[in-house]
C-alpha positions as CSV (number, residue, x, y, z in Angstrom):
1,X,6.3,16.6,-2.1
2,X,3.4,14.4,-1.3
3,X,0.0,15.1,-2.9
4,X,-2.6,13.5,-0.8
5,X,-6.3,14.1,-0.2
6,X,-8.1,13.0,2.9
7,X,-6.4,10.0,4.5
8,X,-4.3,9.2,1.4
9,X,-1.2,10.1,3.3
10,X,-1.6,7.0,5.4
11,X,-1.2,4.6,2.4
12,X,2.5,3.9,2.9
13,X,2.3,3.5,6.7
14,X,-0.6,1.1,6.3
15,X,1.5,-1.0,4.0
16,X,4.3,-1.4,6.5
17,X,2.2,-1.7,9.7
18,X,1.9,-5.5,9.6
19,X,5.6,-5.8,9.0
20,X,6.4,-3.7,12.0
21,X,3.8,-5.1,14.5
22,X,3.8,-8.8,13.5
23,X,7.5,-8.7,12.8
24,X,8.2,-7.4,16.3
25,X,6.0,-10.2,17.8
26,X,7.8,-12.8,15.7
27,X,11.1,-11.4,16.8
28,X,10.0,-11.8,20.4
29,X,9.6,-15.6,19.7
30,X,13.0,-15.8,18.1
31,X,12.2,-15.4,14.4
32,X,13.8,-12.4,12.8
33,X,11.9,-11.7,9.5
34,X,14.8,-10.0,7.8
35,X,17.6,-12.4,8.5
36,X,15.8,-15.8,8.2
37,X,16.7,-18.0,5.3
38,X,13.1,-18.6,4.3
39,X,11.3,-16.0,2.1
40,X,7.9,-16.9,3.5
41,X,7.6,-14.6,6.6
42,X,8.7,-11.4,4.8
43,X,6.6,-11.9,1.7
44,X,3.5,-12.9,3.6
45,X,3.8,-9.8,5.8
46,X,4.1,-7.6,2.7
47,X,1.1,-9.3,1.1
48,X,-0.8,-8.7,4.4
49,X,0.2,-5.0,4.2
50,X,-1.2,-4.8,0.7
51,X,-4.4,-6.4,1.8
52,X,-4.7,-4.0,4.8
53,X,-4.2,-0.9,2.7
54,X,-6.6,-2.2,0.0
55,X,-9.3,-2.9,2.6
56,X,-8.9,0.4,4.5
57,X,-8.9,2.3,1.2
58,X,-12.0,0.6,0.0
59,X,-13.8,1.3,3.3
60,X,-12.8,5.0,3.3
61,X,-13.7,5.6,-0.3
62,X,-17.2,4.1,-0.1
63,X,-18.8,7.5,-0.1
64,X,-17.6,9.7,-3.0
65,X,-17.4,13.4,-3.2
66,X,-20.1,14.9,-5.4
67,X,-19.0,17.9,-7.5
68,X,-21.3,19.8,-9.8
69,X,-19.9,21.6,-12.9
70,X,-22.1,23.9,-14.9
71,X,-21.5,23.5,-18.6
72,X,-23.3,25.1,-21.5
73,X,-25.4,22.0,-21.9
74,X,-26.4,22.0,-18.3
75,X,-25.0,20.8,-14.9
76,X,-22.7,17.8,-14.9
77,X,-22.2,15.8,-11.8
78,X,-18.8,14.3,-11.1
79,X,-18.1,11.8,-8.4
80,X,-14.6,11.9,-7.1
81,X,-12.9,9.8,-4.4
82,X,-12.3,11.4,-1.1
83,X,-9.0,9.8,-0.2
84,X,-6.2,9.7,-2.8
85,X,-2.4,9.7,-3.0
86,X,-0.9,11.3,-6.1
87,X,-4.4,11.4,-7.6
88,X,-4.7,7.6,-7.4
89,X,-7.4,6.1,-5.2
90,X,-6.2,4.8,-1.8
91,X,-7.4,1.2,-2.4
92,X,-5.3,0.9,-5.6
93,X,-2.1,1.6,-3.8
94,X,-2.0,-1.8,-2.0
95,X,-1.5,-3.8,-5.2
96,X,0.8,-1.1,-6.7
97,X,3.1,-1.2,-3.7
98,X,3.0,-5.0,-3.7
99,X,4.2,-5.0,-7.3
100,X,6.9,-2.5,-6.6
101,X,8.0,-4.6,-3.6
102,X,8.3,-7.8,-5.7
103,X,10.0,-6.1,-8.6
104,X,12.6,-4.7,-6.2
105,X,13.0,-8.1,-4.5
106,X,13.5,-9.8,-7.9
107,X,16.1,-7.2,-8.9
108,X,17.9,-7.6,-5.6
109,X,17.8,-11.4,-5.8
110,X,19.2,-11.4,-9.3
111,X,22.4,-9.6,-8.1
112,X,25.3,-12.1,-7.7
113,X,26.4,-12.2,-4.1
114,X,30.0,-12.8,-3.4
115,X,30.8,-16.1,-1.7
116,X,32.5,-15.8,1.7
């Protein structure tokens, strides 16, 4: 189950959009991002996806939601972000997904591959 508020549900697609669009354009020119020997195209597209999701999240969460709670001591004003995914602000998911990607890549790279 996904707990998203506002446009928070678009965090994951925003992370993979550069990979899909630019990867498709590079494939047209003969460079497949997934099967190439170099690590540079895939990692740079993932970093670009993290930057895109950070920037879009930062732009969308510029205006916060104002919530007034009345306590015994008087009204308290809370400012909450409008766009979240699992109660984490949208712009924080770019670096979080980038760390998850590199940890998974390191775990996969450390597995001994059988020689053919």
